[in-house]
C-alpha positions as CSV (number, residue, x, y, z in Angstrom):
1,M,34.8,-29.0,-3.4
2,G,33.2,-31.9,-1.7
3,S,34.5,-33.8,1.2
4,H,34.1,-37.3,-1.0
5,E,36.8,-38.4,-3.5
6,P,35.5,-38.6,-6.9
7,G,36.8,-42.2,-8.5
8,T,37.2,-43.5,-11.9
9,P,37.8,-47.3,-12.4
10,A,41.2,-48.3,-12.7
11,H,42.4,-48.7,-16.5
12,D,44.4,-50.2,-19.0
13,H,46.6,-47.3,-20.5
14,V,46.1,-45.8,-23.5
15,P,47.3,-42.4,-25.7
16,F,45.3,-40.2,-23.7
17,W,44.7,-38.0,-26.3
18,V,42.6,-41.2,-28.0
19,A,41.2,-41.1,-24.4
20,A,40.6,-37.6,-24.8
21,S,37.5,-38.2,-26.3
22,I,36.6,-39.7,-22.5
23,V,38.3,-36.5,-21.1
24,S,36.9,-33.4,-21.8
25,L,39.6,-30.4,-22.0
26,G,59.1,-13.1,6.6
27,V,60.3,-16.0,7.6
28,I,59.1,-16.1,10.9
29,V,62.4,-17.0,12.9
30,V,61.3,-19.4,16.1
31,V,63.5,-21.1,18.7
32,A,64.0,-24.7,18.4
33,L,63.3,-24.8,21.8
34,L,61.7,-27.8,23.7
35,V,58.2,-27.5,23.8
36,A,56.6,-29.6,26.1
37,P,53.6,-32.2,24.5
38,A,51.7,-33.9,26.7
39,P,53.5,-37.2,27.7
40,A,52.5,-39.7,25.1
41,T,50.5,-42.7,26.0
42,T,51.9,-45.4,23.0
43,T,54.9,-47.7,23.5
44,V,56.9,-48.3,20.0
45,G,59.0,-51.3,19.2
46,P,62.5,-50.8,17.6
47,G,60.8,-51.8,14.4
48,P,62.3,-53.3,11.2
49,A,65.9,-52.0,10.1
50,A,66.9,-49.4,8.2
51,A,66.0,-50.0,4.5
52,A,69.0,-50.3,2.0
53,P,69.9,-47.7,-0.6
54,I,69.1,-48.5,-4.4
55,N,72.2,-48.2,-5.3
56,S,74.8,-51.6,-6.1
57,E,77.9,-48.7,-5.3
58,P,77.9,-46.9,-2.1
59,G,77.1,-43.3,-1.6
60,L,73.7,-41.7,-2.3
61,T,72.3,-41.4,-5.3
62,T,68.9,-40.6,-5.8
63,F,66.6,-38.5,-3.2
64,R,66.4,-40.5,-0.2
65,G,68.1,-43.3,-1.6
66,N,65.9,-45.8,-2.8
67,A,63.0,-46.7,-4.8
68,S,60.4,-46.5,-1.3
69,R,62.0,-42.9,-0.5
70,S,63.3,-44.5,2.7
71,S,67.3,-44.6,2.7
72,Y,69.4,-41.5,4.1
73,G,73.1,-42.3,3.6
74,E,75.4,-43.4,6.2
75,G,77.1,-42.2,9.3
76,P,78.2,-41.0,11.6
77,V,76.4,-38.0,12.3
78,P,78.7,-35.3,12.9
79,S,79.4,-34.3,16.7
80,D,80.2,-31.4,16.8
81,P,80.1,-29.8,13.1
82,V,81.6,-26.8,11.8
83,V,81.7,-25.7,8.2
84,R,84.5,-27.0,6.3
85,W,84.1,-26.1,2.7
86,T,82.0,-23.3,1.2
87,Y,80.8,-23.7,-2.6
88,P,81.5,-21.3,-4.3
89,S,84.5,-20.1,-2.5
90,D,85.6,-16.9,-4.6
91,G,83.4,-14.8,-3.5
92,S,80.7,-15.2,-6.0
93,K,77.4,-17.0,-5.9
94,M,75.0,-19.5,-7.0
95,C,72.1,-17.0,-8.7
96,S,70.4,-16.6,-11.7
97,Q,67.8,-14.4,-13.1
98,S,64.1,-16.4,-13.7
99,A,61.2,-16.5,-14.6
100,E,58.7,-18.7,-12.7
101,G,55.5,-19.2,-14.6
102,G,57.4,-18.9,-17.8
103,E,57.2,-16.4,-21.0
104,G,55.5,-13.2,-20.1
105,S,56.5,-13.6,-16.3
106,P,57.8,-11.4,-13.4
107,V,61.8,-11.9,-13.6
108,K,63.2,-12.5,-10.6
109,E,66.6,-13.4,-9.3
110,W,67.3,-17.2,-7.1
111,C,70.2,-17.8,-5.2
112,G,71.1,-21.0,-4.0
113,T,69.8,-24.5,-3.5
114,G,66.2,-25.1,-3.3
115,W,63.6,-27.6,-2.3
116,T,64.1,-30.8,-2.4
117,G,67.5,-29.5,-3.1
118,Q,69.3,-33.2,-1.5
119,P,72.5,-33.7,-3.2
120,N,74.1,-36.8,-4.6
121,V,77.1,-38.2,-3.4
122,V,79.0,-40.9,-5.1
123,A,81.9,-42.6,-5.2
124,T,85.1,-41.8,-7.6
125,R,87.7,-44.3,-9.4
126,D,89.8,-43.2,-7.0
127,G,87.5,-44.6,-3.6
128,S,87.5,-40.5,-2.7
129,M,83.4,-39.0,-2.8
130,M,81.8,-36.8,-5.1
131,I,79.1,-34.2,-4.6
132,R,76.2,-33.9,-7.4
133,E,74.3,-30.7,-7.1
134,G,71.5,-28.8,-9.1
135,A,71.2,-25.3,-8.0
136,Y,69.3,-21.9,-9.4
137,D,72.3,-20.8,-11.6
138,G,71.2,-23.5,-13.8
139,H,74.2,-25.4,-12.9
140,Y,75.3,-28.9,-12.2
141,H,77.7,-28.5,-10.0
142,F,80.6,-32.1,-9.1
143,L,82.4,-31.2,-6.8
144,D,85.1,-33.1,-4.1
145,A,83.3,-34.3,-1.2
146,G,86.0,-33.4,1.2
147,S,87.9,-29.9,0.1
148,G,84.2,-28.8,-2.6
149,E,86.9,-28.0,-5.3
150,P,85.8,-28.9,-8.3
151,L,86.1,-32.1,-10.3
152,M,84.6,-31.5,-13.6
153,P,82.9,-28.8,-15.5
154,D,79.9,-28.3,-14.5
155,L,76.4,-29.1,-16.5
156,I,75.0,-26.0,-17.6
157,T,71.5,-26.2,-18.4
158,D,69.3,-23.0,-19.3
159,D,67.1,-21.9,-17.0
160,L,66.9,-23.0,-12.6
161,A,68.4,-27.0,-11.8
162,K,65.6,-27.2,-9.4
163,G,64.6,-30.5,-6.9
164,S,66.9,-33.4,-6.9
165,A,68.9,-35.5,-9.7
166,T,70.0,-39.1,-9.9
167,S,72.9,-41.2,-10.4
168,D,73.0,-44.7,-11.7
169,P,71.8,-47.0,-9.1
170,D,74.4,-49.9,-11.2
171,G,77.4,-47.9,-10.9
172,L,77.0,-46.7,-14.6
173,P,78.3,-43.5,-15.1
174,L,75.2,-42.3,-16.0
175,Y,73.4,-39.0,-14.5
176,Y,70.0,-38.1,-14.6
177,A,69.3,-34.4,-14.3
178,G,65.9,-32.2,-15.3
179,S,65.5,-28.7,-15.5
180,R,62.9,-25.1,-15.4
181,D,64.4,-25.0,-19.3
182,N,62.1,-27.8,-20.2
183,I,64.6,-30.5,-20.5
184,F,64.7,-33.8,-18.6
185,R,68.4,-34.7,-19.2
186,V,70.5,-38.1,-19.5
187,V,73.8,-37.4,-19.2
188,A,77.2,-39.4,-19.8
189,M,79.9,-39.2,-16.8
190,D,82.7,-40.9,-18.1
191,R,83.4,-38.1,-20.5
192,A,85.8,-34.8,-20.1
193,E,82.7,-33.2,-19.7
194,P,79.1,-34.2,-18.9
195,T,78.0,-35.1,-22.0
196,E,73.9,-35.1,-23.1
197,L,73.0,-38.4,-24.2
198,F,69.3,-38.0,-24.1
199,R,66.1,-35.6,-23.8
200,I,62.9,-35.4,-22.5
201,D,61.3,-32.5,-23.3
202,S,58.0,-31.8,-21.5
203,H,56.8,-28.9,-24.7
204,D,56.7,-32.5,-26.4
205,T,53.2,-33.2,-27.7
206,T,53.8,-35.9,-29.1
207,L,54.5,-38.0,-25.9
208,A,52.3,-35.7,-23.6
209,P,49.6,-34.8,-26.0
210,H,47.8,-32.2,-23.2
211,P,51.0,-30.6,-21.3
212,M,49.7,-29.5,-17.8
213,W,50.2,-26.5,-15.9
214,N,54.0,-26.2,-15.6
215,D,57.1,-27.4,-17.8
216,D,59.9,-27.9,-14.6
217,W,61.3,-31.5,-13.9
218,D,61.5,-31.0,-10.0
219,G,61.2,-34.8,-9.3
220,A,64.4,-37.6,-9.0
221,A,64.2,-40.5,-11.3
222,L,64.9,-43.8,-10.6
223,V,66.6,-46.2,-12.4
224,I,64.6,-50.0,-12.7
225,D,65.6,-52.7,-14.6
226,D,67.4,-50.3,-16.7
227,V,64.0,-48.6,-17.2
228,L,63.6,-44.7,-16.5
229,I,60.9,-43.3,-14.4
230,E,60.4,-39.6,-14.3
231,G,57.2,-37.3,-13.7
232,G,56.8,-33.7,-15.0
233,E,55.8,-31.0,-14.2
234,N,52.9,-31.2,-17.0
235,G,51.6,-33.6,-15.6
236,Y,52.2,-37.4,-16.8
237,L,54.5,-39.7,-15.9
238,Y,57.0,-41.2,-18.0
239,L,58.9,-44.4,-18.6
240,V,62.2,-44.7,-20.8
241,P,63.9,-48.3,-21.3
242,L,67.1,-47.1,-21.5
243,H,69.4,-49.6,-22.9
244,R,72.4,-48.8,-21.3
245,G,75.5,-49.7,-22.5
246,Y,79.0,-49.2,-23.1
247,N,80.7,-48.8,-27.3
248,D,83.5,-50.0,-28.7
249,Q,86.1,-46.7,-26.6
250,G,84.3,-48.3,-23.5
251,L,82.4,-45.5,-23.3
252,V,78.6,-45.4,-21.4
253,T,75.9,-45.4,-24.1
254,V,72.1,-45.1,-23.8
255,D,69.9,-46.1,-27.0
256,P,66.6,-45.2,-25.3
257,S,62.8,-46.9,-26.9
258,T,60.0,-44.0,-27.2
259,P,59.3,-43.3,-23.9
260,I,55.6,-44.3,-22.4
261,V,54.1,-41.6,-21.3
262,V,51.0,-42.1,-18.9
263,P,48.7,-39.1,-18.2
264,A,48.6,-39.0,-13.3
265,F,45.2,-37.5,-13.7
266,D,42.3,-37.6,-14.5
267,L,38.9,-36.7,-15.6
268,A,37.4,-36.8,-12.0
269,L,40.3,-34.9,-10.7
270,L,40.3,-31.8,-13.6
271,D,36.8,-31.7,-12.4
272,A,37.8,-31.0,-9.3
273,V,40.5,-28.7,-9.6
274,E,39.7,-27.0,-12.5
275,Q,39.9,-23.4,-11.5
276,P,40.3,-19.7,-14.8
277,G,42.7,-20.2,-17.5
278,G,43.4,-21.1,-20.5
279,I,46.0,-22.2,-22.3
280,N,49.6,-20.0,-21.8
281,A,52.3,-18.7,-24.5
282,D,54.3,-21.9,-23.5
283,G,51.1,-24.3,-24.8
284,L,50.4,-25.2,-21.0
285,D,47.0,-25.7,-19.7
286,T,46.9,-23.4,-16.8
287,R,43.3,-24.7,-16.0
288,Y,44.8,-27.5,-14.1
289,D,47.3,-27.6,-11.6
290,V,47.8,-31.1,-11.9
291,S,52.0,-30.8,-11.6
292,I,54.2,-33.9,-10.8
293,E,56.8,-32.0,-8.3
294,S,57.1,-35.5,-5.9
295,S,59.8,-38.0,-6.8
296,V,58.6,-41.6,-7.8
297,A,58.7,-44.0,-5.4
298,Y,58.5,-47.7,-6.8
299,R,57.6,-51.3,-4.9
300,D,56.7,-54.0,-6.4
301,G,55.9,-53.6,-9.7
302,V,54.1,-50.7,-8.8
303,V,55.2,-46.8,-9.2
304,Y,53.7,-44.5,-7.0
305,V,53.0,-40.7,-8.2
306,A,51.1,-38.0,-5.9
307,N,50.5,-34.7,-7.9
308,S,49.4,-31.0,-6.9
309,G,46.0,-31.8,-8.3
310,G,46.2,-33.7,-4.3
311,L,45.4,-37.1,-6.5
312,I,48.3,-40.3,-5.5
313,T,48.2,-43.3,-8.0
314,G,50.2,-46.4,-8.6
315,W,50.6,-47.8,-12.0
316,D,51.2,-51.4,-12.6
317,I,54.5,-51.1,-14.7
318,S,56.0,-55.4,-14.9
319,D,55.2,-55.3,-18.4
320,V,57.5,-52.0,-19.2
321,L,60.0,-53.6,-17.4
322,D,60.0,-57.2,-18.8
323,G,60.3,-55.3,-22.2
324,G,56.6,-54.5,-23.2
325,S,54.0,-50.8,-23.2
326,S,51.0,-52.5,-20.9
327,V,50.9,-50.0,-18.2
328,H,47.7,-49.8,-15.9
329,Q,46.2,-47.8,-12.9
330,V,45.5,-50.5,-9.8
331,F,45.5,-47.7,-6.6
332,R,44.0,-44.1,-6.7
333,Y,42.8,-42.2,-3.9
334,W,42.3,-37.7,-3.8
335,T,44.1,-36.0,-0.5
336,G,42.4,-33.2,-2.0
337,D,45.2,-30.9,-2.2
338,D,48.1,-30.2,-3.4
339,T,50.5,-32.8,-2.6
340,D,54.3,-31.8,-3.8
341,A,56.0,-34.6,-0.5
342,S,57.1,-37.7,-2.4
343,I,55.3,-40.9,-1.1
344,V,57.4,-43.3,1.0
345,I,56.3,-46.7,1.2
346,D,57.4,-49.0,3.8
347,D,58.4,-52.4,4.4
348,E,55.2,-53.9,4.3
349,G,53.9,-51.3,1.5
350,L,52.1,-49.1,3.1
351,L,51.9,-45.3,1.2
352,Y,53.4,-42.3,4.0
353,V,51.8,-38.8,2.4
354,A,52.1,-35.5,3.6
355,S,49.5,-33.0,1.9
356,E,49.6,-29.5,1.5
357,Y,46.6,-27.4,2.8
358,Q,46.5,-24.7,0.5
359,R,43.2,-25.0,-1.8
360,F,41.3,-25.2,1.7
361,G,38.9,-27.3,0.7
362,E,36.5,-29.9,3.0
363,R,38.3,-32.7,1.2
364,S,41.3,-31.5,3.1
365,K,40.1,-30.7,5.7
366,T,38.3,-34.0,6.2
367,T,41.7,-36.5,5.1
368,G,44.5,-34.3,6.2
369,Q,47.5,-33.4,5.9
370,L,49.9,-36.5,7.2
371,L,48.2,-39.6,6.0
372,K,49.3,-43.6,6.2
373,L,47.1,-45.2,2.9
374,D,46.7,-49.0,2.3
375,P,46.9,-49.0,-1.4
376,H,45.5,-52.7,-1.5
377,K,42.0,-50.7,-0.8
378,A,40.3,-48.8,-2.4
379,G,38.7,-45.2,-2.5
380,D,38.2,-43.8,0.9
381,E,38.8,-47.3,2.8
382,A,42.7,-46.9,2.3
383,L,43.0,-44.3,4.3
384,V,44.7,-46.0,8.1
385,W,45.5,-42.6,9.8
386,S,45.7,-38.9,9.1
387,V,46.9,-36.1,11.4
388,P,46.0,-32.5,11.0
389,A,48.3,-29.9,10.6
390,L,46.0,-26.9,9.2
391,E,48.4,-24.2,10.4
392,L,49.3,-21.8,7.6
393,G,53.8,-21.5,7.5
394,F,54.6,-21.3,3.4
395,E,53.2,-19.2,1.2
396,D,49.9,-18.7,2.5
397,A,49.4,-22.2,3.2
398,G,49.4,-25.0,5.5
399,G,49.9,-28.6,6.0
400,S,53.6,-30.1,4.3
401,W,55.7,-30.2,1.8
402,S,58.4,-31.8,3.6
403,T,59.0,-35.8,2.7
404,P,58.3,-38.1,5.8
405,A,61.3,-40.0,7.3
406,L,60.4,-44.0,8.5
407,A,63.2,-45.1,11.4
408,G,61.7,-48.3,12.8
409,E,58.4,-48.0,14.3
410,V,58.6,-44.1,13.7
411,L,57.3,-41.9,11.3
412,Y,59.1,-38.6,11.1
413,A,57.1,-35.4,9.9
414,T,57.7,-31.6,8.9
415,T,55.0,-28.5,8.7
416,A,55.5,-25.8,6.8
417,A,54.3,-24.4,10.4
418,G,57.7,-26.3,11.3
419,R,56.1,-28.4,13.4
420,V,58.4,-31.7,13.4
421,L,56.6,-34.4,15.0
422,A,57.1,-37.9,15.9
423,L,54.3,-40.6,14.7
424,D,53.6,-44.4,15.9
425,R,53.6,-45.4,12.4
426,A,51.0,-48.2,13.3
427,T,48.4,-45.8,14.5
428,G,49.3,-42.2,13.9
429,A,49.6,-41.3,17.4
430,I,51.9,-38.2,18.1
431,L,54.6,-39.2,20.2
432,W,56.5,-36.0,20.8
433,E,56.3,-32.8,19.0
434,R,59.2,-29.8,18.7
435,Q,59.3,-26.4,17.0
436,I,61.7,-24.8,14.7
437,G,61.1,-21.7,12.3
438,S,58.6,-21.3,10.0
439,P,58.5,-22.5,6.9
440,A,60.3,-25.3,7.1
441,I,60.1,-27.2,3.9
442,G,63.4,-30.0,3.4
443,S,62.7,-33.1,4.4
444,P,63.6,-34.3,7.8
445,V,67.0,-37.3,7.6
446,V,67.4,-39.6,10.3
447,V,71.0,-41.9,10.3
448,D,71.9,-43.8,12.7
449,G,69.2,-42.6,15.9
450,T,70.1,-38.7,14.9
451,L,67.5,-36.6,13.2
452,L,68.3,-33.6,10.9
453,Q,66.0,-31.1,9.9
454,G,66.4,-27.5,8.4
455,D,64.3,-24.4,8.9
456,C,63.7,-21.0,6.8
457,S,66.0,-19.0,9.9
458,G,69.1,-20.8,8.7
459,H,69.4,-23.4,11.8
460,L,70.3,-26.8,11.2
461,Y,68.7,-29.0,14.0
462,A,70.1,-32.2,15.3
463,W,67.8,-34.7,17.9
464,D,69.3,-37.9,19.5
465,V,66.2,-40.0,18.6
466,S,67.9,-43.1,19.3
467,D,65.5,-44.3,21.9
468,P,61.9,-44.1,20.1
469,N,60.4,-44.3,23.5
470,A,62.3,-41.2,25.1
471,E,62.1,-37.2,24.5
472,P,64.2,-36.0,21.8
473,T,67.6,-34.6,23.1
474,L,68.7,-31.2,20.9
475,E,72.1,-32.8,20.1
476,W,73.5,-29.3,18.1
477,D,72.1,-26.1,16.0
478,L,74.2,-25.5,13.5
479,N,73.5,-21.7,12.2
480,L,74.2,-21.7,8.2
481,G,73.0,-18.3,8.1
482,D,70.0,-18.5,5.1
483,C,66.7,-20.3,4.2
484,I,67.6,-24.0,4.1
485,E,65.0,-25.6,1.8
486,S,67.5,-28.8,1.0
487,T,67.5,-31.6,1.8
488,P,70.9,-32.3,3.9
489,A,72.9,-35.9,2.8
490,V,75.3,-37.4,5.2
491,W,78.1,-39.9,4.7
492,H,80.5,-40.8,6.6
493,G,81.0,-38.2,9.1
494,W,80.2,-35.7,6.7
495,L,76.8,-33.7,5.9
496,Y,75.6,-31.5,2.2
497,V,73.4,-29.1,2.2
498,G,72.7,-26.0,0.6
499,T,71.1,-22.7,1.3
500,R,68.9,-20.1,-1.0
501,E,71.9,-17.7,-0.2
502,G,73.9,-19.2,-3.1
503,Y,76.1,-21.7,-1.7
504,L,76.4,-25.3,-1.1
505,Y,78.1,-26.4,2.6
506,G,80.0,-29.5,3.3
507,I,80.2,-29.7,7.1
508,A,81.4,-32.5,9.5
509,D,83.6,-32.0,12.6
510,A,86.9,-30.4,12.2
511,D,89.0,-33.1,12.6
512,T,86.5,-35.8,10.6
513,P,88.9,-36.8,7.2
514,P,87.5,-36.7,4.1
515,P,84.8,-39.4,3.5
516,T,85.7,-42.0,1.1
517,A,83.8,-45.0,-0.6
518,G,84.9,-47.6,2.4
519,A,83.4,-47.6,6.0
């Protein structure tokens, strides 16, 4: 694998297999001591205000809060946190048996909540808050945010409820959730129990003619102007005009048009990442690891997608948002390695990307693992700066699985090896660095000048980063006892996060009242 990016021109979308005539086919526990890096020579200003959430109603309705994946909830953050409730509370755990590789693969037990696993926090009719979270028991759970008690029956799938789900940003009682059972669901939440209204099967070759590598749904969907946007681990980007509404009984409905489906890979990428394999029992082409495990990002008519082949693409969907069906590629950049973290977009439309280091090729050594890209430029000219992160930290690989966090002029990033970095977003200069447990694959969250980050030693850390030019101080360190792969949700003095032990936790100061929709 060379260090030069394989390139293909931007093109209008046509059905891929019409285009197919073109395309041939243990945990290391490290105490979070205050490592003393060399003093930063860069001074940063306060920068822009925190990005607004996507939702019109109070709450946190998708992974990282908005279409640019840069909104983190509402504070305050607890100052002396304790676990206020644990779910399940009956002595059981959220666990199930699953085969990671599909039919014929070894089955093992999976417990708790995993990557990225950030709960939704949404308002109920009485102004209290509900937690919505998928787990490795194959269920989506709907809990009272103040007590952890179930508010409605679980949504039960046939395999792990991985990743993060999305609640409707416009306040309709709809929930958008994927599973390892190959199904992505649109679910009504205004019935006596969660009710499926629409589904997409990642094995459906009438939509995705040649599914690749895997069939899970990890990413949190977006809904923009009534269009559902979601990437699948089969390598395809799905755009679904939903036509949301209500029936005569006042119950929420959807009447989806046929999905518009785009392959988020091309011939150049397939040539670069091909490995031994073939079509498996599930109909997936295992020669090409080009899954979309990230949550798609969006700005100004363009959807940005990262995949496991390391390809970053931008797709102009403005015609779809206007009721048409045309999609065309407007950006392409190859990181050289698996990119599962979600793309973050800043207020200027520039992209921040965290990539892994597991293929060990020359391209990823050259490009680095933490990158800033300018999507208005083509090819390698799009790279603004990069920072290497080659240290191995998770599954014999390096780099980062964590989606970076923006706060003013600072970008916070965490590597699998447990490096927590503060970077000048303009230049990529490292302002400071801390070391936590490895692996660390959850994503950092910044609310009200506090940086939160978990690791697989079971610790959840909070640093005061209110002064971007000062060394951070550790405010607290809460030990939850098992690996924290998931990203915490913050809402009005409470934190919500799960661990791989099998539990979801509600965390707050001892005297903090149950959270509400109000300030």
